[in-house]
TORVEX-308397 format. One line per field, with one value per residue: residue number from 1; residue in one letter; x, y, z of N, C-alpha, C in turn. Coordinates in nm, 4 decimals, decimal comma. Layout:
// residues N
n <- [NUM | ...]
res <- [A | ...]
nxx <- [X | ...]
nyy <- [Y | ...]
nzz <- [Z | ...]
caxx <- [X | ...]
cayy <- [Y | ...]
cazz <- [Z | ...]
cxx <- [X | ...]
cyy <- [Y | ...]
czz <- [Z | ...]
// end
This chain:
// residues 110
n <- [1 | 2 | 3 | 4 | 5 | 6 | 7 | 8 | 9 | 10 | 11 | 12 | 13 | 14 | 15 | 16 | 17 | 18 | 19 | 20 | 21 | 22 | 23 | 24 | 25 | 26 | 27 | 28 | 29 | 30 | 31 | 32 | 33 | 34 | 35 | 36 | 37 | 38 | 39 | 40 | 41 | 42 | 43 | 44 | 45 | 46 | 47 | 48 | 49 | 50 | 51 | 52 | 53 | 54 | 55 | 56 | 57 | 58 | 59 | 60 | 61 | 62 | 63 | 64 | 65 | 66 | 67 | 68 | 69 | 70 | 71 | 72 | 73 | 74 | 75 | 76 | 77 | 78 | 79 | 80 | 81 | 82 | 83 | 84 | 85 | 86 | 87 | 88 | 89 | 90 | 91 | 92 | 93 | 94 | 95 | 96 | 97 | 98 | 99 | 100 | 101 | 102 | 103 | 104 | 105 | 106 | 107 | 108 | 109 | 110]
res <- [M | K | V | W | V | D | K | P | K | C | T | G | C | A | H | C | H | D | V | C | P | V | A | V | F | E | M | K | D | T | N | A | A | D | V | N | S | D | V | A | P | P | E | Q | Q | W | K | G | Q | E | D | P | T | V | Y | A | K | W | K | D | V | Q | D | G | H | N | H | F | K | E | K | S | V | A | V | N | G | E | A | C | I | L | C | Q | A | C | L | I | E | C | E | G | E | C | I | H | I | V | D | D | N | N | T | Q | Y | D | S | I | Y | K]
nxx <- [1,2083 | 0,8936 | 0,6309 | 0,3463 | 0,0188 | -0,2557 | -0,5275 | -0,8065 | -0,7476 | -0,5696 | -0,4982 | -0,4439 | -0,2585 | 0,0019 | 0,2404 | 0,4145 | 0,5080 | 0,6362 | 0,8579 | 0,9922 | 1,3090 | 1,3803 | 1,1604 | 0,9470 | 0,6644 | 0,3687 | 0,1267 | -0,2195 | -0,5170 | -0,8419 | -1,0121 | -0,8533 | -0,7458 | -0,5199 | -0,4978 | -0,4777 | -0,2257 | -0,0318 | 0,1088 | -0,0903 | -0,2986 | -0,6101 | -0,8191 | -0,7217 | -0,7156 | -0,8464 | -1,1595 | -1,3522 | -1,4403 | -1,3692 | -1,1918 | -1,3841 | -1,2946 | -1,0473 | -1,1345 | -1,3072 | -1,1398 | -0,9489 | -1,1049 | -1,1785 | -0,9528 | -0,7379 | -0,4717 | -0,3445 | -0,3106 | -0,4440 | -0,6725 | -0,8148 | -0,8843 | -0,6945 | -0,4989 | -0,2122 | 0,0287 | 0,2298 | 0,4552 | 0,7019 | 0,8211 | 1,0295 | 1,2578 | 1,2787 | 1,4460 | 1,4263 | 1,4308 | 1,2479 | 1,1098 | 0,8630 | 0,6943 | 0,6791 | 0,5783 | 0,3139 | -0,0213 | -0,2509 | -0,1700 | -0,1035 | 0,0715 | 0,2618 | 0,5528 | 0,7437 | 1,0466 | 1,3491 | 1,3837 | 1,1406 | 1,0351 | 0,7892 | 0,7013 | 0,5011 | 0,3239 | 0,3308 | 0,2017 | 0,3673]
nyy <- [0,4433 | 0,3398 | 0,3404 | 0,2324 | 0,2012 | -0,0241 | 0,1062 | 0,0022 | -0,2243 | -0,2060 | -0,2637 | -0,0854 | -0,1503 | -0,0640 | -0,1886 | -0,1626 | 0,1007 | 0,0782 | -0,0934 | -0,0016 | 0,1097 | 0,3645 | 0,5466 | 0,5456 | 0,5345 | 0,6711 | 0,6966 | 0,7715 | 0,9282 | 0,7911 | 0,9796 | 1,1954 | 1,4596 | 1,4079 | 1,1267 | 0,9798 | 1,0334 | 0,8984 | 0,7069 | 0,5376 | 0,3566 | 0,4767 | 0,2754 | 0,1565 | 0,3535 | 0,5232 | 0,5108 | 0,5044 | 0,2621 | -0,0693 | -0,3537 | -0,6237 | -0,8950 | -0,8800 | -0,7195 | -0,8846 | -1,0861 | -0,9454 | -0,7767 | -0,8381 | -0,8777 | -0,8300 | -0,6748 | -0,4592 | -0,2679 | -0,0035 | -0,0878 | -0,0367 | 0,2297 | 0,3979 | 0,4570 | 0,3388 | 0,5294 | 0,5760 | 0,8020 | 0,8704 | 0,7455 | 0,7434 | 0,7121 | 0,4373 | 0,1545 | -0,0973 | -0,3140 | -0,4800 | -0,5482 | -0,4251 | -0,5577 | -0,8204 | -0,7934 | -0,6835 | -0,6921 | -0,6694 | -0,7339 | -0,5338 | -0,3665 | -0,2258 | -0,2384 | -0,0896 | -0,1242 | 0,0548 | -0,0891 | -0,1463 | -0,3846 | -0,5381 | -0,5629 | -0,7317 | -0,7235 | -1,0099 | -1,1567 | -1,2793]
nzz <- [-1,0385 | -1,0033 | -0,7723 | -0,6228 | -0,4511 | -0,4168 | -0,3409 | -0,2583 | -0,1822 | 0,0269 | 0,3834 | 0,5701 | 0,7620 | 0,7957 | 0,7775 | 0,5516 | 0,5685 | 0,8231 | 0,7742 | 0,5568 | 0,4528 | 0,3417 | 0,3592 | 0,1840 | 0,2100 | 0,3343 | 0,5732 | 0,5202 | 0,6126 | 0,5228 | 0,4435 | 0,3631 | 0,1589 | -0,0165 | -0,0387 | -0,2723 | -0,3866 | -0,5095 | -0,7880 | -0,8587 | -1,0741 | -1,2031 | -1,1447 | -0,9242 | -0,7266 | -0,4286 | -0,3715 | -0,1901 | -0,1185 | 0,0156 | -0,1066 | -0,1356 | -0,0718 | 0,0561 | 0,2779 | 0,4096 | 0,4923 | 0,6668 | 0,8514 | 1,1183 | 1,2550 | 1,5204 | 1,5956 | 1,6906 | 1,4967 | 1,2918 | 1,1232 | 0,8092 | 0,8393 | 0,7583 | 0,4640 | 0,2663 | 0,1027 | -0,1597 | -0,1439 | -0,1924 | -0,4043 | -0,5805 | -0,4261 | -0,3791 | -0,3187 | -0,3986 | -0,2078 | -0,1447 | 0,1050 | 0,1889 | -0,0039 | 0,1028 | 0,3520 | 0,3146 | 0,3965 | 0,2397 | 0,0010 | -0,1960 | -0,2974 | -0,5694 | -0,7699 | -1,0210 | -1,1921 | -1,3345 | -1,5654 | -1,6518 | -1,5212 | -1,3317 | -0,9904 | -0,7456 | -0,4346 | -0,2094 | 0,0509 | 0,3309]
caxx <- [1,1137 | 0,7328 | 0,5675 | 0,1931 | -0,0612 | -0,3867 | -0,5968 | -0,9193 | -0,7024 | -0,4928 | -0,5776 | -0,4055 | -0,1808 | 0,1272 | 0,3690 | 0,5149 | 0,5555 | 0,7238 | 0,9766 | 1,0842 | 1,4300 | 1,4006 | 1,0452 | 0,8587 | 0,5253 | 0,3003 | -0,0235 | -0,3229 | -0,6563 | -0,9231 | -1,0886 | -0,7572 | -0,7450 | -0,4187 | -0,5026 | -0,4493 | -0,1278 | 0,0835 | 0,1011 | -0,1868 | -0,4006 | -0,7451 | -0,9038 | -0,6630 | -0,7259 | -0,9418 | -1,2938 | -1,4435 | -1,4924 | -1,2716 | -1,1989 | -1,4660 | -1,2202 | -0,9478 | -1,2028 | -1,3421 | -0,9984 | -0,8816 | -1,1939 | -1,1916 | -0,8108 | -0,7033 | -0,3220 | -0,2851 | -0,3086 | -0,5627 | -0,7201 | -0,9220 | -0,9100 | -0,5929 | -0,4407 | -0,0843 | 0,0382 | 0,3832 | 0,4802 | 0,8364 | 0,8463 | 1,1640 | 1,3652 | 1,2747 | 1,5793 | 1,3868 | 1,4663 | 1,1192 | 1,0696 | 0,7225 | 0,6313 | 0,6793 | 0,4852 | 0,1825 | -0,1230 | -0,3514 | -0,1031 | -0,1509 | 0,1881 | 0,3231 | 0,6736 | 0,8089 | 1,1762 | 1,3908 | 1,3893 | 1,0047 | 0,9939 | 0,6962 | 0,6990 | 0,3982 | 0,3420 | 0,2839 | 0,1993 | 0,4601]
cayy <- [0,3410 | 0,3827 | 0,2559 | 0,2598 | 0,1112 | -0,0484 | 0,1544 | -0,0657 | -0,3585 | -0,1639 | -0,2789 | 0,0144 | -0,2221 | 0,0208 | -0,2685 | -0,1077 | 0,2213 | 0,0409 | -0,1754 | 0,0693 | 0,1855 | 0,4945 | 0,6190 | 0,5566 | 0,5205 | 0,7413 | 0,6548 | 0,8803 | 0,9020 | 0,7620 | 1,1048 | 1,3002 | 1,4980 | 1,3422 | 0,9761 | 0,9164 | 1,1120 | 0,8215 | 0,6950 | 0,4143 | 0,3753 | 0,5074 | 0,1534 | 0,1341 | 0,4764 | 0,5048 | 0,5626 | 0,4920 | 0,1141 | -0,1630 | -0,4542 | -0,7167 | -1,0172 | -0,8304 | -0,6654 | -1,0029 | -1,1535 | -0,8726 | -0,6975 | -0,8866 | -0,8998 | -0,7370 | -0,6880 | -0,3379 | -0,1844 | 0,0774 | -0,1484 | 0,0256 | 0,3819 | 0,4760 | 0,3858 | 0,3626 | 0,6081 | 0,5876 | 0,9415 | 0,8884 | 0,6268 | 0,7542 | 0,6701 | 0,3076 | 0,0781 | -0,2313 | -0,4111 | -0,5622 | -0,5526 | -0,3890 | -0,6530 | -0,9234 | -0,7433 | -0,6223 | -0,7922 | -0,6592 | -0,7630 | -0,4100 | -0,2808 | -0,2568 | -0,1537 | -0,1031 | -0,0673 | 0,1272 | -0,1968 | -0,1944 | -0,5053 | -0,5093 | -0,6479 | -0,7224 | -0,7929 | -1,1361 | -1,1637 | -1,4005]
cazz <- [-0,9767 | -0,9817 | -0,6578 | -0,5825 | -0,3576 | -0,4788 | -0,2146 | -0,2265 | -0,1122 | 0,1455 | 0,4920 | 0,6672 | 0,8530 | 0,8102 | 0,7619 | 0,4603 | 0,6328 | 0,9272 | 0,7277 | 0,4467 | 0,5090 | 0,2707 | 0,3802 | 0,0558 | 0,2302 | 0,4390 | 0,5990 | 0,5034 | 0,6495 | 0,4068 | 0,4021 | 0,3295 | 0,0136 | -0,0927 | -0,0271 | -0,4101 | -0,4467 | -0,5620 | -0,9450 | -0,8733 | -1,1933 | -1,1602 | -1,0948 | -0,7952 | -0,6525 | -0,3217 | -0,3972 | -0,0722 | -0,0889 | 0,0254 | -0,1809 | -0,0410 | -0,0333 | 0,1472 | 0,3902 | 0,4757 | 0,5428 | 0,7735 | 0,9157 | 1,2584 | 1,3142 | 1,6283 | 1,6270 | 1,7214 | 1,3751 | 1,2645 | 0,9937 | 0,7286 | 0,8785 | 0,6907 | 0,3453 | 0,2459 | -0,0166 | -0,1911 | -0,1558 | -0,2225 | -0,4845 | -0,6474 | -0,3391 | -0,3564 | -0,3586 | -0,4410 | -0,1013 | -0,1323 | 0,2287 | 0,1883 | -0,0768 | 0,1776 | 0,4633 | 0,2762 | 0,4225 | 0,1517 | -0,1174 | -0,2777 | -0,3331 | -0,6805 | -0,7972 | -1,1442 | -1,1914 | -1,4377 | -1,6704 | -1,6587 | -1,4529 | -1,2281 | -0,8693 | -0,6810 | -0,3132 | -0,1818 | 0,1933 | 0,3776]
cxx <- [0,9817 | 0,6786 | 0,4190 | 0,1260 | -0,2057 | -0,4765 | -0,7099 | -0,8648 | -0,6110 | -0,5676 | -0,5430 | -0,3152 | -0,0499 | 0,2502 | 0,4630 | 0,5831 | 0,6588 | 0,8582 | 1,0423 | 1,1882 | 1,4581 | 1,2699 | 0,9732 | 0,7077 | 0,4905 | 0,1644 | -0,1195 | -0,4506 | -0,7363 | -0,9935 | -0,9841 | -0,7562 | -0,6365 | -0,3995 | -0,4603 | -0,3336 | -0,0024 | 0,0486 | -0,0005 | -0,2683 | -0,5443 | -0,8262 | -0,8339 | -0,6506 | -0,8489 | -1,0540 | -1,4073 | -1,5067 | -1,3719 | -1,2868 | -1,2623 | -1,3884 | -1,1212 | -1,0196 | -1,2465 | -1,2520 | -0,9558 | -0,9704 | -1,1992 | -1,0506 | -0,7833 | -0,5478 | -0,2654 | -0,2643 | -0,4380 | -0,6257 | -0,8249 | -0,9623 | -0,8127 | -0,5573 | -0,2951 | -0,0664 | 0,1972 | 0,4129 | 0,6172 | 0,9041 | 0,9867 | 1,2913 | 1,3688 | 1,4026 | 1,5507 | 1,4299 | 1,3578 | 1,0682 | 0,9061 | 0,6362 | 0,5940 | 0,5643 | 0,3551 | 0,0768 | -0,2203 | -0,2954 | -0,1283 | -0,0386 | 0,2384 | 0,4634 | 0,7167 | 0,9422 | 1,2241 | 1,3917 | 1,2335 | 0,9572 | 0,9055 | 0,7013 | 0,5824 | 0,3933 | 0,2632 | 0,3024 | 0,2796 | 0,3631]
cyy <- [0,4062 | 0,2870 | 0,3111 | 0,1570 | 0,1002 | -0,0169 | 0,0701 | -0,1969 | -0,3303 | -0,1857 | -0,1652 | -0,0410 | -0,1384 | -0,0532 | -0,2052 | 0,0099 | 0,1875 | -0,0288 | -0,0903 | 0,1447 | 0,3257 | 0,5786 | 0,6383 | 0,5852 | 0,6260 | 0,7107 | 0,7879 | 0,8338 | 0,8780 | 0,8846 | 1,2224 | 1,3287 | 1,4457 | 1,1971 | 0,9198 | 0,9899 | 1,0281 | 0,7873 | 0,5791 | 0,4610 | 0,3998 | 0,3873 | 0,1227 | 0,2506 | 0,4508 | 0,5915 | 0,5358 | 0,3469 | 0,0169 | -0,2818 | -0,5692 | -0,8298 | -0,9680 | -0,7907 | -0,7940 | -1,0949 | -1,0782 | -0,7900 | -0,7238 | -0,8949 | -0,7880 | -0,7599 | -0,5634 | -0,2357 | -0,1149 | 0,0369 | -0,0569 | 0,1776 | 0,4547 | 0,3991 | 0,4339 | 0,4352 | 0,6211 | 0,7239 | 0,9692 | 0,7750 | 0,6170 | 0,7159 | 0,5272 | 0,2398 | -0,0736 | -0,3475 | -0,5168 | -0,6064 | -0,5223 | -0,4966 | -0,7873 | -0,9075 | -0,7149 | -0,7230 | -0,7881 | -0,6957 | -0,6557 | -0,3254 | -0,3312 | -0,1721 | -0,1869 | -0,0357 | 0,0051 | 0,0358 | -0,2256 | -0,3252 | -0,4715 | -0,6238 | -0,6240 | -0,7932 | -0,9209 | -1,1554 | -1,2838 | -1,4980]
czz <- [-0,9721 | -0,8731 | -0,6420 | -0,5140 | -0,4213 | -0,3605 | -0,1709 | -0,1393 | -0,0039 | 0,2736 | 0,6001 | 0,7660 | 0,8935 | 0,8152 | 0,6654 | 0,5144 | 0,7387 | 0,8730 | 0,6194 | 0,4909 | 0,4377 | 0,2822 | 0,2575 | 0,0859 | 0,3473 | 0,4532 | 0,5990 | 0,5445 | 0,5278 | 0,3513 | 0,3526 | 0,1837 | -0,0703 | -0,0764 | -0,1644 | -0,4749 | -0,5024 | -0,7065 | -0,9557 | -1,0029 | -1,1284 | -1,0940 | -0,9502 | -0,7005 | -0,5301 | -0,3759 | -0,2885 | -0,0340 | -0,0797 | -0,0707 | -0,0869 | 0,0078 | 0,0698 | 0,2804 | 0,4725 | 0,5563 | 0,6697 | 0,8713 | 1,0705 | 1,3230 | 1,4081 | 1,6595 | 1,6493 | 1,6122 | 1,3504 | 1,1287 | 0,9395 | 0,7511 | 0,7909 | 0,5614 | 0,3361 | 0,1166 | -0,0410 | -0,2328 | -0,2067 | -0,3091 | -0,5451 | -0,5600 | -0,3178 | -0,4103 | -0,3728 | -0,3448 | -0,0883 | 0,0060 | 0,2407 | 0,1052 | 0,0013 | 0,3034 | 0,4411 | 0,2985 | 0,3211 | 0,0007 | -0,2369 | -0,3250 | -0,4744 | -0,7100 | -0,9404 | -1,1549 | -1,3132 | -1,5648 | -1,7136 | -1,6086 | -1,3409 | -1,1156 | -0,8017 | -0,5337 | -0,2892 | -0,0266 | 0,2361 | 0,4483]
// end
């Protein structure tokens, strides 16, 4: 499996981290040197700017999560069991998984 997070779209909600049964995701500070350590393509790596549409939708939400201060990073993508829990829970619709048959799955917030 290849798993990555489109960092500009990531709200930092940590839902993927919380629901993943095999610890694929870690939360990284936006200033961390390894914030782009997954296999995200260059255009989906963190370069210091949020996706404006995602930011406008989630910037004022007060739900106890540390929005926009951290980013999710798929540090253990090879452990993914394709349960798809992260794909359903991802607020920013920023998680992508490619399985061994080269089928791509993208998150769609419930």
